[in-house]
C-alpha angles and dihedrals in degrees: 000000000000119000113270139170092213117105111247115258117261121242114219102189136010127194110207154121113255144184124201137161106237091180139009110296094002129117128191127192113211100194121199096343132157117231112204118196135197128226090277093053094253120144109252099170141007106200114201114161093029097035096118093052093046091047093059093062092057093041091060090054092047091242096118126107111187124193122218124242092258091052124083129189121230131178116267112261125246121220110200098187129040133145102210099193090053097066093102089063102046108138096017135108094006092142098076133080117271096251091051093045090054096047101039102035117010106042089052092051095046090049088061086071088078078094106068093199094058089048092048091057090053096045094048088055094048100048089050090052095048095048092048087054090053100258107147099166120043130179107207136197107205122179138271089274111102096197093052093046088053089053089055089053089050093050093048092049092047093050096042100240119151100237140175112199138189134195101220121243121206120151106155106116091192090062104030129068114251092242092057114038138101106257090221144354087251092059093046093050093044096051091045090053087048093052090048090054091044094055095041090053099044110130112252095017096104088118091055099240086152119047131186119234127202101231123193100176091222139309093271095059096045133069121232089249095058092043090054093047089050091049091054089047092052092055090044098048105031089227123155114259125215130185142142117264130191094333104153139005089261099052096040090048093046092055092046091052096045099037104027090227135063129281091259096050094045092049089051089052092050090052093246099118104089141142089270097048122119115197115201119226105341093190096150102038111132131209096279089048090053088051093051091046093047093046089052090043091226122153139238123219106216109211106188097174099049092040087061090058105036112016101056086210138079117243111244092237096163093053091048092050090048092049089052099242115166102253139176136158129263129193091209091210115225100019084052114061100217132062089203118104087194089064092043089054089050090051090049088058091049096047094049088051090051093050089049098047103030128235105228104093085187086073124074111255096253092052095051098046131096102195118220099018098119127098132207131247090250089055092050090050090049089051091053094048125013096018092057088047092053095046087054093044090235129134095242137102099059137066102243133132108265091029120109116256099243105155147148129213115224113204113204090198096049114144109259092019125152091195120113115186121178134195089248095058113111117212092269092052089050094052094047088053092048094052096046103037111017122097145163093303089063095053100085103160132022127189130194115191089348097306125114109245098167130028122174 
């Protein structure tokens, strides 16, 4: 789809067969139904028994979109963790420790976004790529540069992507390079406030398609003063919060040494653990941390691909699901080497199997196993859709009246497809095949709030 300043056209009714995950581990097939949308792109009715009769009314008015038998509708996917300025280095420098990756590769790249035009080119390409991969809701870290972060908000609004965006805060001169560091906690707080005001006053954003996010990068890059200030701002503004939490041995150990407590405990003390907080990674959170996160109803962004490169541990996903923690998936571009949430759902399944079965062949099978650690395909799909919506406290990720019509059409017969669907496949079979073998080529149309934002 070409860049355009025009608001995408609103779809009023879609006749299709759809699959969604209304609950953890649940799948529902909506066969030959009609979705009816209001002016804000919300689902008002899902007609089943009378779908054909109702469709005729919209067809006469030219307001009907009808999917073919070889096409199926899925909810749009929710990516809880993306570093927008890192898109140019996706797939590069993944063989070094996290702290080296940040200082040697990532911070110099992010610093280039001091030039808003440079940042805009990156952000245009990234948003195009994510929409083409079916990501309808994205939670972005930008950089410390206010103007460039505003450009990202403008691009997401123009392209129609549901986006939660944070101007990154990092003011600890002992951990941040001099060329890429907030000069003071005052500046970081003031520019965060300015970005919140900018987004909340954007023309055409009354429905809140774009939301501001308070974004301390992580405890190691922020002073206590700044973290306290941002915690107070979170309480005052009601904004979402995003930060990294217990990602790696290095980060987890650094916070223990500096704060005398875990990331989770420290974030709670700073006022940054809220119902609208998303903690990236959480690989080393303990039982007491889980209790804190659950009590606050905060969410965790599980990033299976980047965890493989930088955490040296497998996230205990099954345990978190069973404890009722709000969970979703994150690509963690560029620590994760794929912009596809389908691929990250695939890797979430694989990582959980590795944790359950063990990976060291030198050990006997019983010694290397962690029984009960695996997850199901339906749960992986739920994480990529409804789970992310719940974590963000947004009405997205499932097909229900009152929810936003954020969706993607998967075409079984798309050119270049690896997907093979047969008449014998049950809904669970189809979903497994989509998760394991579908890709960008199969995602032919994407809608956000009922508007077409990608069409191949």
